[in-house]
C-alpha positions in Angstrom: 11.3 13.3 -11.0 10.5 9.7 -11.8 6.9 8.5 -11.4 5.6 5.3 -9.9 4.1 4.3 -13.3 7.5 4.7 -14.9 8.9 2.3 -12.3 6.2 -0.3 -12.4 5.8 -0.7 -16.1 9.3 -1.7 -17.1 8.4 -5.3 -17.7 10.8 -6.4 -15.0 9.6 -8.1 -11.8 10.3 -6.0 -8.7 8.8 -4.8 -5.4 7.8 -1.6 -3.6 7.6 -0.9 0.1 5.3 0.9 2.5 6.4 2.6 5.7 4.5 4.3 8.5 5.4 7.7 9.9 7.5 7.2 13.1 5.7 7.7 16.4 8.8 8.8 18.5 12.5 9.1 18.3 13.3 5.4 18.7 10.7 4.6 16.0 12.4 7.1 13.7 15.7 5.4 14.1 14.2 2.0 13.4 12.4 3.4 10.3 15.5 4.9 8.8 17.5 1.8 9.5 14.9 -0.1 7.5 14.9 2.5 4.7 18.7 2.3 4.3 18.7 -1.5 4.4 16.0 -1.6 1.6 17.4 1.2 -0.4 20.2 -0.9 -1.8 17.7 -3.5 -3.1 16.3 -0.9 -5.5 12.5 -0.9 -4.7 10.3 0.5 -7.5 9.0 3.1 -5.0 8.4 3.7 -1.3 5.3 5.2 0.3 4.5 6.6 3.7 1.0 6.1 5.2 -1.3 8.8 6.5 -3.0 8.2 9.9 -6.8 8.0 10.3 -8.3 11.4 10.1 -5.0 12.9 9.1 -3.7 12.2 12.6 -0.1 11.7 11.4 -0.1 14.3 8.7 2.9 16.3 9.8 5.0 13.1 10.4 3.9 11.7 7.1 4.9 14.8 5.3 8.2 15.1 7.1 9.2 11.5 6.3 8.0 11.7 2.7 10.0 14.8 2.3 13.2 13.3 3.7 12.8 10.3 1.4 12.6 12.6 -1.6 15.5 14.8 -0.5 17.9 12.4 1.2 17.6 9.2 -0.7 17.6 8.0 -4.3 14.3 6.3 -3.8 11.1 7.2 -5.7 8.9 8.6 -3.0 5.1 8.5 -2.8 2.9 10.4 -0.3 -0.4 9.1 1.0 -3.3 11.6 1.3 -6.8 11.1 2.7 -9.9 13.3 2.4 -11.3 12.6 5.9 -11.3 15.6 8.3 -9.7 17.9 5.7 -11.1 20.9 3.9 -10.4 21.3 0.2 -8.1 24.2 1.1 -6.1 22.0 3.5 -5.8 19.3 0.8 -4.7 21.9 -1.7 -2.0 23.0 0.8 -0.7 19.5 1.2 -0.7 18.8 -2.5 1.2 22.1 -3.0 3.8 21.0 -0.4 4.3 17.7 -2.3 5.0 19.7 -5.4 7.4 22.0 -3.7 9.4 18.9 -2.4 9.6 17.5 -5.9 7.2 14.6 -5.0 5.1 13.7 -8.0 3.4 10.5 -6.7 0.3 10.5 -4.5 -1.9 7.7 -3.2 -5.3 9.3 -2.9 -7.8 7.8 -0.5 -11.0 8.8 1.2 -9.7 7.5 4.5 -11.3 6.0 7.7 -13.0 8.0 10.5 -10.6 8.7 13.4 -11.1 6.5 16.4 -13.4 3.9 14.9 -12.5 2.9 11.3 -16.0 1.4 10.9 -17.7 4.4 12.4 -20.0 6.7 10.5 -18.1 8.5 7.7 -18.9 12.2 7.9 -17.7 14.5 5.1 -15.9 17.7 6.2 -18.3 20.6 5.6 -15.8 22.1 3.2 -14.2 18.8 2.1 -14.6 16.0 -0.4 -17.0 13.1 -0.4 -15.2 10.4 -2.3 -11.7 9.2 -3.2 -12.5 9.9 -6.9 -13.0 13.5 -6.0 -9.6 13.6 -4.4 -8.0 11.9 -7.5 -9.5 14.7 -9.6 -8.2 17.4 -7.2 -4.7 16.1 -7.3 -4.6 15.8 -11.0 -6.0 19.3 -11.4 -3.3 20.8 -9.3 -0.2 19.5 -11.1 1.6 16.9 -13.1 1.1 14.1 -10.5 1.1 10.4 -10.8 -1.9 9.2 -8.7 -2.7 5.9 -7.2 -5.8 4.6 -5.4 -6.6 1.7 -3.0 -8.3 -1.5 -4.0 -9.9 -4.2 -1.9 -9.7 -7.9 -2.9 -12.6 -8.8 -0.6 -14.5 -5.6 -1.2 -14.4 -2.4 0.9 -16.1 -3.0 4.2 -18.6 -0.3 3.3 -19.5 -1.8 0.0 -22.7 -3.9 -0.2 -21.1 -6.5 -2.4 -18.2 -7.1 -4.8 -20.0 -5.8 -7.8 -20.7 -2.5 -6.1 -17.1 -2.3 -4.8 -15.8 -2.9 -8.4 -18.0 -0.1 -9.7 -16.6 2.3 -7.2 -13.0 1.2 -7.9 -13.5 1.7 -11.6 -14.9 5.2 -11.0 -11.7 6.0 -9.1 -9.6 4.7 -11.9 -11.6 6.5 -14.5 -11.3 9.7 -12.5 -7.6 9.8 -13.4 -5.8 7.2 -11.3 -2.6 5.8 -12.9 -2.5 2.6 -10.8 -4.1 0.9 -7.8 -2.6 -0.9 -4.8 -4.6 -3.8 -3.3 -5.1 -4.2 0.4 -3.9 -7.3 2.1 -5.3 -10.7 1.2 -4.5 -14.3 2.1 -4.4 -16.3 -1.1 -3.2 -15.4 -4.6 -6.6 -16.3 -6.1 -8.2 -13.5 -4.0 -6.0 -10.9 -5.8 -6.3 -12.5 -9.2 -10.1 -12.4 -9.0 -9.9 -8.7 -8.2 -7.7 -8.2 -11.2 -10.1 -10.1 -13.4 -13.1 -8.0 -12.2 -11.2 -4.8 -13.1 -10.3 -6.2 -16.5 -13.9 -7.3 -17.1 -15.0 -3.7 -16.5 -12.7 -2.6 -19.3 -9.9 -1.2 -17.2 -6.2 -2.0 -17.9 -4.8 0.2 -15.1 -1.9 -1.5 -13.3 -2.9 -3.2 -10.1 -0.3 -4.1 -7.4 -0.9 -6.7 -4.7 -0.3 -5.7 -1.1 1.6 -8.4 0.8 3.0 -8.8 4.3 5.1 -11.6 5.7 3.1 -13.3 8.5 6.0 -13.5 11.0 4.1 -13.6 14.3 0.5 -14.3 15.5 0.2 -10.6 16.1 1.0 -9.8 12.5 -1.4 -12.5 11.4 -4.1 -10.9 13.4 -3.3 -7.5 11.8 -3.6 -9.1 8.4 -7.1 -10.3 9.3 -8.0 -6.7 10.5 -6.6 -5.0 7.4 -7.9 -7.4 4.9 -11.4 -7.9 6.4 -11.1 -11.6 5.9 -10.7 -14.5 8.3 -7.7 -16.8 8.0 -8.4 -19.5 5.4 -8.5 -23.0 6.7 -5.5 -24.1 4.6 -3.3 -21.4 6.2 -4.7 -22.0 9.7 -3.7 -25.6 9.5 -0.1 -24.6 8.8 0.2 -21.8 11.4 -2.1 -22.7 14.3 0.1 -25.6 15.6 3.1 -23.3 15.7 1.7 -20.5 17.8 3.8 -21.5 20.7 7.0 -21.7 18.7 8.1 -18.2 17.5 10.9 -19.4 15.3 8.8 -22.1 13.6 5.8 -19.8 13.2 8.0 -17.1 11.5 9.6 -19.7 9.2 6.2 -21.1 8.1 4.7 -17.6 7.7 7.6 -16.6 5.4 7.1 -19.8 3.4 3.4 -19.1 2.9 4.0 -15.5 1.7 6.8 -16.5 -0.5 4.6 -19.2 -2.1 1.9 -16.6 -2.7 4.3 -14.2 -4.3 5.7 -16.9 -6.5 2.2 -17.6 -7.8 1.5 -14.0 -8.4 4.7 -13.5 -10.4 3.9 -16.6 -12.4 0.5 -15.0 -13.2 2.1 -11.9 -14.7 2.3 -9.6 -11.7 5.3 -7.4 -12.1 5.5 -5.5 -8.8 4.8 -6.8 -5.2 3.9 -4.1 -2.7 5.3 -5.0 0.8 3.7 -3.6 4.0 6.8 -3.4 6.3 5.6 -1.9 9.6 9.0 -0.1 9.5 11.1 -3.2 9.6 13.1 -4.7 6.8 14.3 -8.2 7.7 11.3 -10.2 6.6 10.8 -8.2 3.4 14.5 -8.6 2.5 14.2 -12.3 3.1 11.2 -12.8 0.8 12.6 -10.5 -1.9 15.8 -12.5 -1.8 14.0 -15.8 -2.1 12.1 -14.5 -5.1 15.2 -13.5 -6.9 14.2 -9.8 -6.9 17.5 -8.5 -5.4 19.5 -6.7 -8.1 22.7 -8.4 -9.1 25.8 -6.2 -8.6 28.5 -6.3 -11.2 
C-alpha cells in the first residue's frame, strides 16, 4: 500500500482532502458523492476525522475502511488518545493494519463536550500525542502524521513552547505534519520557519478551507484560534448580505493564499472539505492542480 509520504514527496504540486464521518444516511450520500467527484482529480491522499473523545470512532473506521477497499485513493485514518485505553488504541491500530491502511494521523485530541475543558488522561491511556506516535510506529509499518498549529495550540503558553512540543512529536517518529487552519500565508510560513530553525526537515502541509459563507468563516476562526485579520474582514464584511458575492470573494482569497504557498515551495495543500467538493474543485482547478487527461 502507498504511504502519504510517498505521495507528498514527489516534487509535484498537488492537494489532499479531509472528510468527516457521516452523521446519518443523507450525510453518507453527500459524503460519497464528494469522494467520487474528487477521486478523479487524483488527490495525494484522503483522511477521515475522529470525533472529540472518540465519539465518531465507529463511523470513522467504517468510512476509512471503505475508502481503502472501494476506491483507488490513498486512505489515512485519524486516531486520538483521549478517552481511550492503550488496549483500545492497539485494537484500532490493528484494525487499520487488517484493512491495509498504512497511514495514521496521531493526535491527543480534545475533551468531549468542551474542547477547551480540562484534559484528563484515561487511567490506562496515553498522556501526549508523541506517546501515540510511538505506539503506532511500534505496532507496524505505518506512516504517521501529526497536527501542527500556526498560531500555537490553545493549551501552549507561547509559540516557543508550542514549537518544542511539535518537534517532540516529530522526533518521536512522525513522518509529516498537517497544519490547522490559518488566514494568511505568512502565518503558515512562519510555522515552517520555526520547525526548520529547530533542525526538523519533516514535511509540513498547510490546512486550507475555502471561506464560502459567513458560517464557514466563523468555523475558520474557531478552528484556527485566530480572529479574522483586518485585511480579510475589509473584503468580506461588506458582502455578508450577498451570498453569491461573499462566496466569490472567499474563493478568491483562498486561491490567492494557495498561490503564495505554492510559490514559496509548498507542494501539497490539504483541503478541509466538510464533505462537499464544489469549492475544493474550483480552487484546485484555478491553481492548475487538476491532472491533464491524454
